[in-house]
mmCIF file of the N, C-alpha and C atoms, coordinates in Angstrom:
data_MODEL
# 
_entry.id   MODEL 
# 
loop_
_atom_site.group_PDB 
_atom_site.id 
_atom_site.type_symbol 
_atom_site.label_atom_id 
_atom_site.label_alt_id 
_atom_site.label_comp_id 
_atom_site.label_asym_id 
_atom_site.label_entity_id 
_atom_site.label_seq_id 
_atom_site.pdbx_PDB_ins_code 
_atom_site.Cartn_x 
_atom_site.Cartn_y 
_atom_site.Cartn_z 
_atom_site.occupancy 
_atom_site.B_iso_or_equiv 
_atom_site.pdbx_formal_charge 
_atom_site.auth_seq_id 
_atom_site.auth_comp_id 
_atom_site.auth_asym_id 
_atom_site.auth_atom_id 
_atom_site.pdbx_PDB_model_num 
ATOM 1   N N  . MET A 1 1  ? 25.126 -10.513 -13.127 1.00 0.00 ? 1  MET A N  1 
ATOM 2   C CA . MET A 1 1  ? 23.774 -11.054 -13.332 1.00 0.00 ? 1  MET A CA 1 
ATOM 3   C C  . MET A 1 1  ? 23.890 -12.443 -13.939 1.00 0.00 ? 1  MET A C  1 
ATOM 4   N N  . ASP A 1 2  ? 23.087 -13.321 -13.452 1.00 0.00 ? 2  ASP A N  1 
ATOM 5   C CA . ASP A 1 2  ? 23.138 -14.711 -13.887 1.00 0.00 ? 2  ASP A CA 1 
ATOM 6   C C  . ASP A 1 2  ? 22.150 -14.953 -15.036 1.00 0.00 ? 2  ASP A C  1 
ATOM 7   N N  . GLU A 1 3  ? 22.615 -15.637 -16.058 1.00 0.00 ? 3  GLU A N  1 
ATOM 8   C CA . GLU A 1 3  ? 21.779 -15.945 -17.224 1.00 0.00 ? 3  GLU A CA 1 
ATOM 9   C C  . GLU A 1 3  ? 20.574 -16.800 -16.846 1.00 0.00 ? 3  GLU A C  1 
ATOM 10  N N  . ARG A 1 4  ? 20.749 -17.702 -15.877 1.00 0.00 ? 4  ARG A N  1 
ATOM 11  C CA . ARG A 1 4  ? 19.635 -18.557 -15.443 1.00 0.00 ? 4  ARG A CA 1 
ATOM 12  C C  . ARG A 1 4  ? 18.504 -17.714 -14.856 1.00 0.00 ? 4  ARG A C  1 
ATOM 13  N N  . LEU A 1 5  ? 18.852 -16.687 -14.096 1.00 0.00 ? 5  LEU A N  1 
ATOM 14  C CA . LEU A 1 5  ? 17.843 -15.798 -13.522 1.00 0.00 ? 5  LEU A CA 1 
ATOM 15  C C  . LEU A 1 5  ? 17.051 -15.123 -14.630 1.00 0.00 ? 5  LEU A C  1 
ATOM 16  N N  . LEU A 1 6  ? 17.745 -14.600 -15.632 1.00 0.00 ? 6  LEU A N  1 
ATOM 17  C CA . LEU A 1 6  ? 17.057 -13.918 -16.733 1.00 0.00 ? 6  LEU A CA 1 
ATOM 18  C C  . LEU A 1 6  ? 16.147 -14.884 -17.498 1.00 0.00 ? 6  LEU A C  1 
ATOM 19  N N  . GLU A 1 7  ? 16.584 -16.129 -17.671 1.00 0.00 ? 7  GLU A N  1 
ATOM 20  C CA . GLU A 1 7  ? 15.753 -17.130 -18.348 1.00 0.00 ? 7  GLU A CA 1 
ATOM 21  C C  . GLU A 1 7  ? 14.494 -17.431 -17.541 1.00 0.00 ? 7  GLU A C  1 
ATOM 22  N N  . ILE A 1 8  ? 14.628 -17.562 -16.225 1.00 0.00 ? 8  ILE A N  1 
ATOM 23  C CA . ILE A 1 8  ? 13.464 -17.813 -15.361 1.00 0.00 ? 8  ILE A CA 1 
ATOM 24  C C  . ILE A 1 8  ? 12.480 -16.659 -15.459 1.00 0.00 ? 8  ILE A C  1 
ATOM 25  N N  . LEU A 1 9  ? 12.992 -15.431 -15.386 1.00 0.00 ? 9  LEU A N  1 
ATOM 26  C CA . LEU A 1 9  ? 12.128 -14.252 -15.482 1.00 0.00 ? 9  LEU A CA 1 
ATOM 27  C C  . LEU A 1 9  ? 11.419 -14.208 -16.829 1.00 0.00 ? 9  LEU A C  1 
ATOM 28  N N  . GLU A 1 10 ? 12.134 -14.491 -17.889 1.00 0.00 ? 10 GLU A N  1 
ATOM 29  C CA . GLU A 1 10 ? 11.567 -14.466 -19.241 1.00 0.00 ? 10 GLU A CA 1 
ATOM 30  C C  . GLU A 1 10 ? 10.473 -15.531 -19.384 1.00 0.00 ? 10 GLU A C  1 
ATOM 31  N N  . ASP A 1 11 ? 10.672 -16.680 -18.758 1.00 0.00 ? 11 ASP A N  1 
ATOM 32  C CA . ASP A 1 11 ? 9.649  -17.737 -18.800 1.00 0.00 ? 11 ASP A CA 1 
ATOM 33  C C  . ASP A 1 11 ? 8.385  -17.307 -18.062 1.00 0.00 ? 11 ASP A C  1 
ATOM 34  N N  . ILE A 1 12 ? 8.546  -16.608 -16.952 1.00 0.00 ? 12 ILE A N  1 
ATOM 35  C CA . ILE A 1 12 ? 7.396  -16.218 -16.130 1.00 0.00 ? 12 ILE A CA 1 
ATOM 36  C C  . ILE A 1 12 ? 6.649  -15.036 -16.753 1.00 0.00 ? 12 ILE A C  1 
ATOM 37  N N  . GLU A 1 13 ? 7.390  -14.050 -17.228 1.00 0.00 ? 13 GLU A N  1 
ATOM 38  C CA . GLU A 1 13 ? 6.774  -12.858 -17.841 1.00 0.00 ? 13 GLU A CA 1 
ATOM 39  C C  . GLU A 1 13 ? 7.620  -12.427 -19.031 1.00 0.00 ? 13 GLU A C  1 
ATOM 40  N N  . PRO A 1 14 ? 7.310  -12.946 -20.228 1.00 0.00 ? 14 PRO A N  1 
ATOM 41  C CA . PRO A 1 14 ? 8.129  -12.652 -21.413 1.00 0.00 ? 14 PRO A CA 1 
ATOM 42  C C  . PRO A 1 14 ? 8.040  -11.192 -21.860 1.00 0.00 ? 14 PRO A C  1 
ATOM 43  N N  . GLY A 1 15 ? 9.072  -10.774 -22.573 1.00 0.00 ? 15 GLY A N  1 
ATOM 44  C CA . GLY A 1 15 ? 9.040  -9.484  -23.246 1.00 0.00 ? 15 GLY A CA 1 
ATOM 45  C C  . GLY A 1 15 ? 9.376  -8.278  -22.396 1.00 0.00 ? 15 GLY A C  1 
ATOM 46  N N  . VAL A 1 16 ? 9.979  -8.482  -21.234 1.00 0.00 ? 16 VAL A N  1 
ATOM 47  C CA . VAL A 1 16 ? 10.347 -7.366  -20.355 1.00 0.00 ? 16 VAL A CA 1 
ATOM 48  C C  . VAL A 1 16 ? 11.863 -7.186  -20.412 1.00 0.00 ? 16 VAL A C  1 
ATOM 49  N N  . ASP A 1 17 ? 12.320 -5.941  -20.378 1.00 0.00 ? 17 ASP A N  1 
ATOM 50  C CA . ASP A 1 17 ? 13.760 -5.658  -20.366 1.00 0.00 ? 17 ASP A CA 1 
ATOM 51  C C  . ASP A 1 17 ? 14.273 -5.797  -18.929 1.00 0.00 ? 17 ASP A C  1 
ATOM 52  N N  . TYR A 1 18 ? 14.495 -7.043  -18.523 1.00 0.00 ? 18 TYR A N  1 
ATOM 53  C CA . TYR A 1 18 ? 14.870 -7.318  -17.131 1.00 0.00 ? 18 TYR A CA 1 
ATOM 54  C C  . TYR A 1 18 ? 16.231 -6.754  -16.756 1.00 0.00 ? 18 TYR A C  1 
ATOM 55  N N  . GLU A 1 19 ? 17.099 -6.559  -17.726 1.00 0.00 ? 19 GLU A N  1 
ATOM 56  C CA . GLU A 1 19 ? 18.436 -6.049  -17.394 1.00 0.00 ? 19 GLU A CA 1 
ATOM 57  C C  . GLU A 1 19 ? 18.402 -4.571  -17.017 1.00 0.00 ? 19 GLU A C  1 
ATOM 58  N N  . HIS A 1 20 ? 17.352 -3.858  -17.407 1.00 0.00 ? 20 HIS A N  1 
ATOM 59  C CA . HIS A 1 20 ? 17.306 -2.422  -17.145 1.00 0.00 ? 20 HIS A CA 1 
ATOM 60  C C  . HIS A 1 20 ? 16.117 -1.963  -16.309 1.00 0.00 ? 20 HIS A C  1 
ATOM 61  N N  . CYS A 1 21 ? 15.083 -2.782  -16.201 1.00 0.00 ? 21 CYS A N  1 
ATOM 62  C CA . CYS A 1 21 ? 13.884 -2.383  -15.458 1.00 0.00 ? 21 CYS A CA 1 
ATOM 63  C C  . CYS A 1 21 ? 14.111 -2.531  -13.951 1.00 0.00 ? 21 CYS A C  1 
ATOM 64  N N  . ASP A 1 22 ? 13.776 -1.478  -13.204 1.00 0.00 ? 22 ASP A N  1 
ATOM 65  C CA . ASP A 1 22 ? 13.921 -1.558  -11.743 1.00 0.00 ? 22 ASP A CA 1 
ATOM 66  C C  . ASP A 1 22 ? 12.610 -1.216  -11.028 1.00 0.00 ? 22 ASP A C  1 
ATOM 67  N N  . THR A 1 23 ? 11.494 -1.438  -11.737 1.00 0.00 ? 23 THR A N  1 
ATOM 68  C CA . THR A 1 23 ? 10.173 -1.187  -11.156 1.00 0.00 ? 23 THR A CA 1 
ATOM 69  C C  . THR A 1 23 ? 9.228  -2.355  -11.448 1.00 0.00 ? 23 THR A C  1 
ATOM 70  N N  . LEU A 1 24 ? 9.763  -3.564  -11.396 1.00 0.00 ? 24 LEU A N  1 
ATOM 71  C CA . LEU A 1 24 ? 8.966  -4.745  -11.751 1.00 0.00 ? 24 LEU A CA 1 
ATOM 72  C C  . LEU A 1 24 ? 7.757  -4.916  -10.836 1.00 0.00 ? 24 LEU A C  1 
ATOM 73  N N  . VAL A 1 25 ? 7.921  -4.651  -9.560  1.00 0.00 ? 25 VAL A N  1 
ATOM 74  C CA . VAL A 1 25 ? 6.808  -4.761  -8.607  1.00 0.00 ? 25 VAL A CA 1 
ATOM 75  C C  . VAL A 1 25 ? 6.006  -3.462  -8.601  1.00 0.00 ? 25 VAL A C  1 
ATOM 76  N N  . ASP A 1 26 ? 6.701  -2.330  -8.501  1.00 0.00 ? 26 ASP A N  1 
ATOM 77  C CA . ASP A 1 26 ? 6.029  -1.030  -8.411  1.00 0.00 ? 26 ASP A CA 1 
ATOM 78  C C  . ASP A 1 26 ? 5.102  -0.782  -9.602  1.00 0.00 ? 26 ASP A C  1 
ATOM 79  N N  . ASP A 1 27 ? 5.513  -1.207  -10.793 1.00 0.00 ? 27 ASP A N  1 
ATOM 80  C CA . ASP A 1 27 ? 4.697  -0.996  -12.000 1.00 0.00 ? 27 ASP A CA 1 
ATOM 81  C C  . ASP A 1 27 ? 3.816  -2.193  -12.335 1.00 0.00 ? 27 ASP A C  1 
ATOM 82  N N  . HIS A 1 28 ? 3.712  -3.132  -11.416 1.00 0.00 ? 28 HIS A N  1 
ATOM 83  C CA . HIS A 1 28 ? 2.844  -4.315  -11.565 1.00 0.00 ? 28 HIS A CA 1 
ATOM 84  C C  . HIS A 1 28 ? 3.199  -5.159  -12.789 1.00 0.00 ? 28 HIS A C  1 
ATOM 85  N N  . ILE A 1 29 ? 4.462  -5.143  -13.174 1.00 0.00 ? 29 ILE A N  1 
ATOM 86  C CA . ILE A 1 29 ? 4.920  -6.015  -14.259 1.00 0.00 ? 29 ILE A CA 1 
ATOM 87  C C  . ILE A 1 29 ? 4.922  -7.454  -13.750 1.00 0.00 ? 29 ILE A C  1 
ATOM 88  N N  . LEU A 1 30 ? 5.390  -7.630  -12.517 1.00 0.00 ? 30 LEU A N  1 
ATOM 89  C CA . LEU A 1 30 ? 5.300  -8.932  -11.857 1.00 0.00 ? 30 LEU A CA 1 
ATOM 90  C C  . LEU A 1 30 ? 4.128  -8.895  -10.889 1.00 0.00 ? 30 LEU A C  1 
ATOM 91  N N  . THR A 1 31 ? 3.146  -9.740  -11.127 1.00 0.00 ? 31 THR A N  1 
ATOM 92  C CA . THR A 1 31 ? 1.986  -9.826  -10.237 1.00 0.00 ? 31 THR A CA 1 
ATOM 93  C C  . THR A 1 31 ? 2.339  -10.683 -9.029  1.00 0.00 ? 31 THR A C  1 
ATOM 94  N N  . SER A 1 32 ? 1.463  -10.703 -8.048  1.00 0.00 ? 32 SER A N  1 
ATOM 95  C CA . SER A 1 32 ? 1.726  -11.519 -6.863  1.00 0.00 ? 32 SER A CA 1 
ATOM 96  C C  . SER A 1 32 ? 1.817  -13.001 -7.235  1.00 0.00 ? 32 SER A C  1 
ATOM 97  N N  . LEU A 1 33 ? 0.994  -13.453 -8.174  1.00 0.00 ? 33 LEU A N  1 
ATOM 98  C CA . LEU A 1 33 ? 1.079  -14.851 -8.607  1.00 0.00 ? 33 LEU A CA 1 
ATOM 99  C C  . LEU A 1 33 ? 2.395  -15.128 -9.317  1.00 0.00 ? 33 LEU A C  1 
ATOM 100 N N  . ALA A 1 34 ? 2.858  -14.181 -10.123 1.00 0.00 ? 34 ALA A N  1 
ATOM 101 C CA . ALA A 1 34 ? 4.142  -14.342 -10.807 1.00 0.00 ? 34 ALA A CA 1 
ATOM 102 C C  . ALA A 1 34 ? 5.275  -14.415 -9.791  1.00 0.00 ? 34 ALA A C  1 
ATOM 103 N N  . ILE A 1 35 ? 5.194  -13.623 -8.745  1.00 0.00 ? 35 ILE A N  1 
ATOM 104 C CA . ILE A 1 35 ? 6.239  -13.624 -7.721  1.00 0.00 ? 35 ILE A CA 1 
ATOM 105 C C  . ILE A 1 35 ? 6.253  -14.960 -6.976  1.00 0.00 ? 35 ILE A C  1 
ATOM 106 N N  . ILE A 1 36 ? 5.074  -15.513 -6.703  1.00 0.00 ? 36 ILE A N  1 
ATOM 107 C CA . ILE A 1 36 ? 5.013  -16.826 -6.045  1.00 0.00 ? 36 ILE A CA 1 
ATOM 108 C C  . ILE A 1 36 ? 5.686  -17.875 -6.929  1.00 0.00 ? 36 ILE A C  1 
ATOM 109 N N  . SER A 1 37 ? 5.381  -17.867 -8.218  1.00 0.00 ? 37 SER A N  1 
ATOM 110 C CA . SER A 1 37 ? 6.024  -18.796 -9.152  1.00 0.00 ? 37 SER A CA 1 
ATOM 111 C C  . SER A 1 37 ? 7.524  -18.560 -9.200  1.00 0.00 ? 37 SER A C  1 
ATOM 112 N N  . LEU A 1 38 ? 7.900  -17.292 -9.225  1.00 0.00 ? 38 LEU A N  1 
ATOM 113 C CA . LEU A 1 38 ? 9.310  -16.915 -9.287  1.00 0.00 ? 38 LEU A CA 1 
ATOM 114 C C  . LEU A 1 38 ? 10.068 -17.423 -8.064  1.00 0.00 ? 38 LEU A C  1 
ATOM 115 N N  . ILE A 1 39 ? 9.487  -17.263 -6.895  1.00 0.00 ? 39 ILE A N  1 
ATOM 116 C CA . ILE A 1 39 ? 10.137 -17.723 -5.664  1.00 0.00 ? 39 ILE A CA 1 
ATOM 117 C C  . ILE A 1 39 ? 10.394 -19.227 -5.736  1.00 0.00 ? 39 ILE A C  1 
ATOM 118 N N  . ALA A 1 40 ? 9.391  -19.987 -6.155  1.00 0.00 ? 40 ALA A N  1 
ATOM 119 C CA . ALA A 1 40 ? 9.554  -21.442 -6.262  1.00 0.00 ? 40 ALA A CA 1 
ATOM 120 C C  . ALA A 1 40 ? 10.667 -21.793 -7.245  1.00 0.00 ? 40 ALA A C  1 
ATOM 121 N N  . GLU A 1 41 ? 10.699 -21.116 -8.386  1.00 0.00 ? 41 GLU A N  1 
ATOM 122 C CA . GLU A 1 41 ? 11.734 -21.375 -9.388  1.00 0.00 ? 41 GLU A CA 1 
ATOM 123 C C  . GLU A 1 41 ? 13.127 -21.018 -8.866  1.00 0.00 ? 41 GLU A C  1 
ATOM 124 N N  . LEU A 1 42 ? 13.241 -19.871 -8.214  1.00 0.00 ? 42 LEU A N  1 
ATOM 125 C CA . LEU A 1 42 ? 14.544 -19.430 -7.691  1.00 0.00 ? 42 LEU A CA 1 
ATOM 126 C C  . LEU A 1 42 ? 15.053 -20.374 -6.614  1.00 0.00 ? 42 LEU A C  1 
ATOM 127 N N  . GLU A 1 43 ? 14.151 -20.800 -5.728  1.00 0.00 ? 43 GLU A N  1 
ATOM 128 C CA . GLU A 1 43 ? 14.561 -21.714 -4.661  1.00 0.00 ? 43 GLU A CA 1 
ATOM 129 C C  . GLU A 1 43 ? 15.073 -23.026 -5.246  1.00 0.00 ? 43 GLU A C  1 
ATOM 130 N N  . GLU A 1 44 ? 14.392 -23.519 -6.268  1.00 0.00 ? 44 GLU A N  1 
ATOM 131 C CA . GLU A 1 44 ? 14.807 -24.784 -6.876  1.00 0.00 ? 44 GLU A CA 1 
ATOM 132 C C  . GLU A 1 44 ? 16.101 -24.626 -7.674  1.00 0.00 ? 44 GLU A C  1 
ATOM 133 N N  . GLU A 1 45 ? 16.164 -23.609 -8.515  1.00 0.00 ? 45 GLU A N  1 
ATOM 134 C CA . GLU A 1 45 ? 17.324 -23.423 -9.399  1.00 0.00 ? 45 GLU A CA 1 
ATOM 135 C C  . GLU A 1 45 ? 18.604 -23.118 -8.636  1.00 0.00 ? 45 GLU A C  1 
ATOM 136 N N  . PHE A 1 46 ? 18.502 -22.287 -7.595  1.00 0.00 ? 46 PHE A N  1 
ATOM 137 C CA . PHE A 1 46 ? 19.701 -21.819 -6.898  1.00 0.00 ? 46 PHE A CA 1 
ATOM 138 C C  . PHE A 1 46 ? 19.900 -22.486 -5.540  1.00 0.00 ? 46 PHE A C  1 
ATOM 139 N N  . ASP A 1 47 ? 19.053 -23.459 -5.206  1.00 0.00 ? 47 ASP A N  1 
ATOM 140 C CA . ASP A 1 47 ? 19.169 -24.215 -3.956  1.00 0.00 ? 47 ASP A CA 1 
ATOM 141 C C  . ASP A 1 47 ? 19.230 -23.281 -2.747  1.00 0.00 ? 47 ASP A C  1 
ATOM 142 N N  . ILE A 1 48 ? 18.239 -22.389 -2.686  1.00 0.00 ? 48 ILE A N  1 
ATOM 143 C CA . ILE A 1 48 ? 18.134 -21.449 -1.571  1.00 0.00 ? 48 ILE A CA 1 
ATOM 144 C C  . ILE A 1 48 ? 16.726 -21.548 -0.990  1.00 0.00 ? 48 ILE A C  1 
ATOM 145 N N  . THR A 1 49 ? 16.549 -20.966 0.184   1.00 0.00 ? 49 THR A N  1 
ATOM 146 C CA . THR A 1 49 ? 15.228 -20.794 0.769   1.00 0.00 ? 49 THR A CA 1 
ATOM 147 C C  . THR A 1 49 ? 15.015 -19.295 0.934   1.00 0.00 ? 49 THR A C  1 
ATOM 148 N N  . ILE A 1 50 ? 13.920 -18.805 0.388   1.00 0.00 ? 50 ILE A N  1 
ATOM 149 C CA . ILE A 1 50 ? 13.614 -17.379 0.487   1.00 0.00 ? 50 ILE A CA 1 
ATOM 150 C C  . ILE A 1 50 ? 12.586 -17.197 1.607   1.00 0.00 ? 50 ILE A C  1 
ATOM 151 N N  . PRO A 1 51 ? 13.030 -16.693 2.764   1.00 0.00 ? 51 PRO A N  1 
ATOM 152 C CA . PRO A 1 51 ? 12.090 -16.504 3.879   1.00 0.00 ? 51 PRO A CA 1 
ATOM 153 C C  . PRO A 1 51 ? 11.118 -15.363 3.574   1.00 0.00 ? 51 PRO A C  1 
ATOM 154 N N  . THR A 1 52 ? 9.973  -15.378 4.242   1.00 0.00 ? 52 THR A N  1 
ATOM 155 C CA . THR A 1 52 ? 8.964  -14.345 3.993   1.00 0.00 ? 52 THR A CA 1 
ATOM 156 C C  . THR A 1 52 ? 9.506  -12.939 4.253   1.00 0.00 ? 52 THR A C  1 
ATOM 157 N N  . THR A 1 53 ? 10.474 -12.803 5.135   1.00 0.00 ? 53 THR A N  1 
ATOM 158 C CA . THR A 1 53 ? 11.042 -11.478 5.415   1.00 0.00 ? 53 THR A CA 1 
ATOM 159 C C  . THR A 1 53 ? 11.791 -10.906 4.215   1.00 0.00 ? 53 THR A C  1 
ATOM 160 N N  . GLU A 1 54 ? 12.157 -11.767 3.251   1.00 0.00 ? 54 GLU A N  1 
ATOM 161 C CA . GLU A 1 54 ? 12.872 -11.311 2.053   1.00 0.00 ? 54 GLU A CA 1 
ATOM 162 C C  . GLU A 1 54 ? 11.919 -10.975 0.903   1.00 0.00 ? 54 GLU A C  1 
ATOM 163 N N  . ILE A 1 55 ? 10.635 -11.276 1.069   1.00 0.00 ? 55 ILE A N  1 
ATOM 164 C CA . ILE A 1 55 ? 9.671  -11.044 -0.005  1.00 0.00 ? 55 ILE A CA 1 
ATOM 165 C C  . ILE A 1 55 ? 9.146  -9.616  0.120   1.00 0.00 ? 55 ILE A C  1 
ATOM 166 N N  . ILE A 1 56 ? 10.009 -8.701  -0.292  1.00 0.00 ? 56 ILE A N  1 
ATOM 167 C CA . ILE A 1 56 ? 9.717  -7.266  -0.241  1.00 0.00 ? 56 ILE A CA 1 
ATOM 168 C C  . ILE A 1 56 ? 10.021 -6.664  -1.610  1.00 0.00 ? 56 ILE A C  1 
ATOM 169 N N  . PRO A 1 57 ? 9.368  -5.561  -1.952  1.00 0.00 ? 57 PRO A N  1 
ATOM 170 C CA . PRO A 1 57 ? 9.567  -4.983  -3.287  1.00 0.00 ? 57 PRO A CA 1 
ATOM 171 C C  . PRO A 1 57 ? 11.026 -4.734  -3.655  1.00 0.00 ? 57 PRO A C  1 
ATOM 172 N N  . GLU A 1 58 ? 11.845 -4.257  -2.719  1.00 0.00 ? 58 GLU A N  1 
ATOM 173 C CA . GLU A 1 58 ? 13.228 -3.933  -3.090  1.00 0.00 ? 58 GLU A CA 1 
ATOM 174 C C  . GLU A 1 58 ? 14.003 -5.158  -3.572  1.00 0.00 ? 58 GLU A C  1 
ATOM 175 N N  . ASN A 1 59 ? 13.607 -6.362  -3.133  1.00 0.00 ? 59 ASN A N  1 
ATOM 176 C CA . ASN A 1 59 ? 14.280 -7.578  -3.596  1.00 0.00 ? 59 ASN A CA 1 
ATOM 177 C C  . ASN A 1 59 ? 13.746 -8.074  -4.930  1.00 0.00 ? 59 ASN A C  1 
ATOM 178 N N  . PHE A 1 60 ? 12.572 -7.604  -5.348  1.00 0.00 ? 60 PHE A N  1 
ATOM 179 C CA . PHE A 1 60 ? 11.944 -8.121  -6.568  1.00 0.00 ? 60 PHE A CA 1 
ATOM 180 C C  . PHE A 1 60 ? 11.662 -7.050  -7.612  1.00 0.00 ? 60 PHE A C  1 
ATOM 181 N N  . ASN A 1 61 ? 12.026 -5.804  -7.363  1.00 0.00 ? 61 ASN A N  1 
ATOM 182 C CA . ASN A 1 61 ? 11.782 -4.735  -8.328  1.00 0.00 ? 61 ASN A CA 1 
ATOM 183 C C  . ASN A 1 61 ? 12.711 -4.809  -9.531  1.00 0.00 ? 61 ASN A C  1 
ATOM 184 N N  . SER A 1 62 ? 13.841 -5.493  -9.377  1.00 0.00 ? 62 SER A N  1 
ATOM 185 C CA . SER A 1 62 ? 14.789 -5.586  -10.497 1.00 0.00 ? 62 SER A CA 1 
ATOM 186 C C  . SER A 1 62 ? 15.493 -6.934  -10.464 1.00 0.00 ? 62 SER A C  1 
ATOM 187 N N  . ALA A 1 63 ? 15.976 -7.335  -11.622 1.00 0.00 ? 63 ALA A N  1 
ATOM 188 C CA . ALA A 1 63 ? 16.749 -8.578  -11.698 1.00 0.00 ? 63 ALA A CA 1 
ATOM 189 C C  . ALA A 1 63 ? 18.010 -8.438  -10.847 1.00 0.00 ? 63 ALA A C  1 
ATOM 190 N N  . ALA A 1 64 ? 18.606 -7.252  -10.835 1.00 0.00 ? 64 ALA A N  1 
ATOM 191 C CA . ALA A 1 64 ? 19.811 -7.026  -10.027 1.00 0.00 ? 64 ALA A CA 1 
ATOM 192 C C  . ALA A 1 64 ? 19.506 -7.213  -8.543  1.00 0.00 ? 64 ALA A C  1 
ATOM 193 N N  . GLY A 1 65 ? 18.353 -6.706  -8.095  1.00 0.00 ? 65 GLY A N  1 
ATOM 194 C CA . GLY A 1 65 ? 17.955 -6.878  -6.700  1.00 0.00 ? 65 GLY A CA 1 
ATOM 195 C C  . GLY A 1 65 ? 17.733 -8.344  -6.359  1.00 0.00 ? 65 GLY A C  1 
ATOM 196 N N  . MET A 1 66 ? 17.127 -9.066  -7.300  1.00 0.00 ? 66 MET A N  1 
ATOM 197 C CA . MET A 1 66 ? 16.910 -10.500 -7.080  1.00 0.00 ? 66 MET A CA 1 
ATOM 198 C C  . MET A 1 66 ? 18.239 -11.234 -6.999  1.00 0.00 ? 66 MET A C  1 
ATOM 199 N N  . TRP A 1 67 ? 19.172 -10.867 -7.875  1.00 0.00 ? 67 TRP A N  1 
ATOM 200 C CA . TRP A 1 67 ? 20.471 -11.541 -7.896  1.00 0.00 ? 67 TRP A CA 1 
ATOM 201 C C  . TRP A 1 67 ? 21.220 -11.282 -6.594  1.00 0.00 ? 67 TRP A C  1 
ATOM 202 N N  . GLU A 1 68 ? 21.163 -10.040 -6.082  1.00 0.00 ? 68 GLU A N  1 
ATOM 203 C CA . GLU A 1 68 ? 21.807 -9.729  -4.799  1.00 0.00 ? 68 GLU A CA 1 
ATOM 204 C C  . GLU A 1 68 ? 21.213 -10.587 -3.690  1.00 0.00 ? 68 GLU A C  1 
ATOM 205 N N  . MET A 1 69 ? 19.880 -10.732 -3.686  1.00 0.00 ? 69 MET A N  1 
ATOM 206 C CA . MET A 1 69 ? 19.220 -11.550 -2.671  1.00 0.00 ? 69 MET A CA 1 
ATOM 207 C C  . MET A 1 69 ? 19.654 -13.017 -2.815  1.00 0.00 ? 69 MET A C  1 
ATOM 208 N N  . ILE A 1 70 ? 19.688 -13.527 -4.038  1.00 0.00 ? 70 ILE A N  1 
ATOM 209 C CA . ILE A 1 70 ? 20.090 -14.922 -4.286  1.00 0.00 ? 70 ILE A CA 1 
ATOM 210 C C  . ILE A 1 70 ? 21.512 -15.158 -3.769  1.00 0.00 ? 70 ILE A C  1 
ATOM 211 N N  . GLU A 1 71 ? 22.423 -14.244 -4.098  1.00 0.00 ? 71 GLU A N  1 
ATOM 212 C CA . GLU A 1 71 ? 23.815 -14.399 -3.641  1.00 0.00 ? 71 GLU A CA 1 
ATOM 213 C C  . GLU A 1 71 ? 23.893 -14.358 -2.116  1.00 0.00 ? 71 GLU A C  1 
ATOM 214 N N  . ARG A 1 72 ? 23.152 -13.434 -1.497  1.00 0.00 ? 72 ARG A N  1 
ATOM 215 C CA . ARG A 1 72 ? 23.186 -13.300 -0.044  1.00 0.00 ? 72 ARG A CA 1 
ATOM 216 C C  . ARG A 1 72 ? 22.623 -14.558 0.618   1.00 0.00 ? 72 ARG A C  1 
ATOM 217 N N  . LEU A 1 73 ? 21.513 -15.071 0.104   1.00 0.00 ? 73 LEU A N  1 
ATOM 218 C CA . LEU A 1 73 ? 20.897 -16.269 0.700   1.00 0.00 ? 73 LEU A CA 1 
ATOM 219 C C  . LEU A 1 73 ? 21.732 -17.515 0.443   1.00 0.00 ? 73 LEU A C  1 
ATOM 220 N N  . GLY A 1 74 ? 22.455 -17.521 -0.667  1.00 0.00 ? 74 GLY A N  1 
ATOM 221 C CA . GLY A 1 74 ? 23.307 -18.653 -0.977  1.00 0.00 ? 74 GLY A CA 1 
ATOM 222 C C  . GLY A 1 74 ? 24.492 -18.784 -0.037  1.00 0.00 ? 74 GLY A C  1 
ATOM 223 N N  . GLU A 1 75 ? 24.868 -17.664 0.582   1.00 0.00 ? 75 GLU A N  1 
ATOM 224 C CA . GLU A 1 75 ? 26.004 -17.662 1.505   1.00 0.00 ? 75 GLU A CA 1 
ATOM 225 C C  . GLU A 1 75 ? 25.605 -18.105 2.899   1.00 0.00 ? 75 GLU A C  1 
ATOM 226 N N  . GLU A 1 76 ? 24.309 -18.062 3.206   1.00 0.00 ? 76 GLU A N  1 
ATOM 227 C CA . GLU A 1 76 ? 23.848 -18.374 4.571   1.00 0.00 ? 76 GLU A CA 1 
ATOM 228 C C  . GLU A 1 76 ? 23.884 -19.877 4.826   1.00 0.00 ? 76 GLU A C  1 
# 
């Protein structure tokens, strides 16, 4: 897990245990507006493009899922 990812998440929605929570979307911890902000931040910070096909709950329900997506998109 990347520290930059955790910092971005904390800036967008403070006070969540991102290292252990795996229901960020399912439990509405991250709202649709937060996810839009998050996508913009991730694309800028990690120099990736997140296509709409990747904007699914399994990629955003946990920090680990987001990190897997970031690594996968970074390789493309």
